[in-house]
C-alpha positions as CSV (number, residue, x, y, z in Angstrom):
1,M,83.1,132.7,78.3
2,R,84.6,130.0,75.9
3,Q,87.8,130.3,78.0
4,L,86.0,129.2,81.1
5,L,84.3,126.5,79.7
6,T,87.4,125.5,77.7
7,A,89.2,125.6,81.4
8,I,86.4,123.1,82.5
9,D,86.5,120.8,79.9
10,D,90.5,120.7,80.0
11,L,90.1,120.0,84.8
12,L,87.3,117.6,83.9
13,F,89.5,115.8,81.4
14,E,92.6,115.7,84.1
15,A,89.8,114.6,86.6
16,W,88.7,111.5,84.1
17,D,91.8,110.4,83.6
18,L,91.3,108.7,80.1
19,G,88.4,106.5,81.7
20,A,89.8,105.3,84.8
21,N,86.9,108.3,86.6
22,I,83.7,108.9,86.3
23,V,82.2,112.7,86.5
24,L,79.3,111.7,88.6
25,V,77.5,115.2,89.7
26,W,78.6,119.0,89.6
27,T,77.3,122.2,91.7
28,R,78.4,126.1,91.9
29,V,78.9,128.1,94.9
30,G,79.1,131.7,93.9
31,D,82.9,131.5,91.7
32,E,83.6,128.2,92.8
33,Y,83.1,125.1,90.8
34,R,82.6,122.0,92.1
35,F,82.9,118.0,90.8
36,L,82.9,115.0,91.8
37,A,84.5,112.0,90.5
38,V,85.2,108.7,91.6
39,R,86.9,105.6,90.5
40,H,84.8,103.3,88.2
41,Y,85.8,99.9,89.7
42,A,85.4,101.7,93.4
43,I,81.9,103.5,93.0
44,L,80.3,100.5,95.3
45,E,83.4,100.6,97.8
46,P,80.7,102.5,100.1
47,F,78.5,99.9,100.0
48,H,78.3,96.9,102.9
49,T,77.1,94.0,101.5
50,D,77.2,90.3,102.9
51,S,77.6,87.3,100.8
52,A,73.6,87.0,100.8
53,G,73.6,90.3,99.1
54,E,72.0,91.9,101.6
55,G,72.4,95.7,100.9
56,V,73.1,95.2,97.5
57,A,68.9,96.4,96.8
58,D,70.4,100.1,98.7
59,A,73.5,100.1,97.1
60,A,71.7,99.8,93.5
61,A,68.8,102.1,94.6
62,F,71.4,104.9,95.3
63,I,73.6,104.2,91.7
64,D,70.3,104.6,90.0
65,G,68.9,107.6,91.7
66,V,72.8,109.3,90.7
67,F,73.3,107.5,87.1
68,S,69.8,108.7,86.0
69,G,69.6,111.8,88.3
70,Q,70.5,115.1,86.9
71,R,74.1,116.3,86.7
72,R,73.7,119.3,88.0
73,V,72.5,119.6,91.7
74,A,72.1,121.7,95.0
75,L,75.1,122.0,97.4
76,P,73.4,119.8,100.0
77,E,72.5,117.2,97.1
78,F,76.0,117.2,96.4
79,E,77.4,117.1,99.9
80,R,74.9,113.9,100.4
81,I,76.3,112.0,97.7
82,C,79.6,112.9,99.1
83,D,79.3,111.5,101.9
84,R,77.5,108.3,101.0
85,L,80.4,107.5,98.9
86,G,83.2,108.0,101.5
87,K,86.8,108.0,101.0
88,T,85.6,106.8,97.1
89,A,84.2,110.5,96.4
90,H,86.9,113.1,95.1
91,V,85.7,116.3,94.5
92,I,87.5,118.8,92.6
93,R,87.4,122.5,93.4
94,K,87.7,125.3,90.8
95,V,87.1,128.8,91.5
96,F,86.7,131.1,88.4
97,A,86.3,134.6,89.8
98,D,86.3,137.7,87.7
99,T,84.5,136.1,85.2
100,E,80.7,135.5,83.3
101,H,80.0,131.9,84.1
102,P,78.3,129.7,81.5
103,A,74.5,128.7,81.3
104,D,74.2,125.5,83.8
105,A,73.2,123.0,80.6
106,L,76.6,124.3,78.6
107,V,78.2,122.8,81.8
108,T,76.6,119.9,82.6
109,Q,77.1,119.0,78.8
110,L,80.5,118.9,79.5
111,V,80.3,116.6,82.4
112,A,78.0,114.3,80.8
113,R,80.9,113.8,78.2
114,Y,82.9,112.3,81.5
115,S,80.0,110.8,83.1
116,V,77.7,107.7,82.7
117,S,73.8,108.1,82.3
118,L,71.2,105.8,82.6
119,V,67.8,106.6,80.3
120,P,64.8,105.5,81.9
121,R,63.8,104.2,78.2
122,R,66.7,101.8,78.0
123,S,65.8,99.2,80.9
124,S,67.1,96.7,80.1
125,G,70.4,98.4,80.1
126,A,69.5,100.0,84.0
127,A,68.6,96.1,84.2
128,G,71.6,94.8,83.5
129,C,74.0,97.1,85.0
130,R,72.1,96.2,88.5
131,R,72.9,93.2,88.4
132,F,76.1,93.7,87.0
133,F,76.9,96.2,90.0
134,A,75.3,93.8,92.2
135,A,77.0,90.4,91.5
136,H,80.2,92.4,92.1
137,A,78.4,93.9,95.3
138,A,77.8,90.5,96.6
139,G,82.0,89.3,95.7
140,A,80.1,87.4,93.1
141,G,82.3,88.8,90.4
142,G,83.9,87.1,87.6
143,N,83.9,85.6,83.4
144,A,80.5,84.3,83.8
145,Q,78.7,87.3,85.2
146,Q,80.8,89.3,82.6
147,H,79.9,86.7,79.7
148,Q,76.3,87.3,80.6
149,L,76.1,90.8,81.3
150,F,77.8,91.5,77.7
151,G,76.2,89.1,76.0
152,E,72.3,90.7,77.3
153,F,73.7,93.6,74.9
154,G,75.1,91.5,71.9
155,L,79.0,92.9,73.0
156,P,82.2,90.9,73.4
157,P,82.9,90.4,77.4
158,V,85.9,92.6,78.3
159,V,88.0,90.6,80.7
160,V,90.9,92.5,82.8
161,E,93.3,90.9,83.7
């Protein structure tokens, strides 16, 4: 089982791509493991919002639900999330046949290393994330929002050139 966990961790590390991707959820169908990864900067691409911000609440609710939900999901929920994310979703499939499968909690702990979670008791962080996503979904983006968002958390702004 230790070898299987190491193989899953290696698979997730490769999918994570040094932080370029976020592993959102996973499921298992028989001997096949499925992991859903998405580019962190492309997570809002499937959501259509206009310059007035219409559709932002729906996008924020969906993202909050995924980030604050369980990492291990049933196959129908996995497929629903994939469908909602459209072409930004990248599904990694790997069959580990003829082996004893680890407990779901162990795999979930590995997935959490390459994921993002919202913690309900830290609502200011969740609100900041929603404002950040909402600003970028509406096309506002830019350094002013970055300074405001990161200033809330006492962190220096990260500017990507």
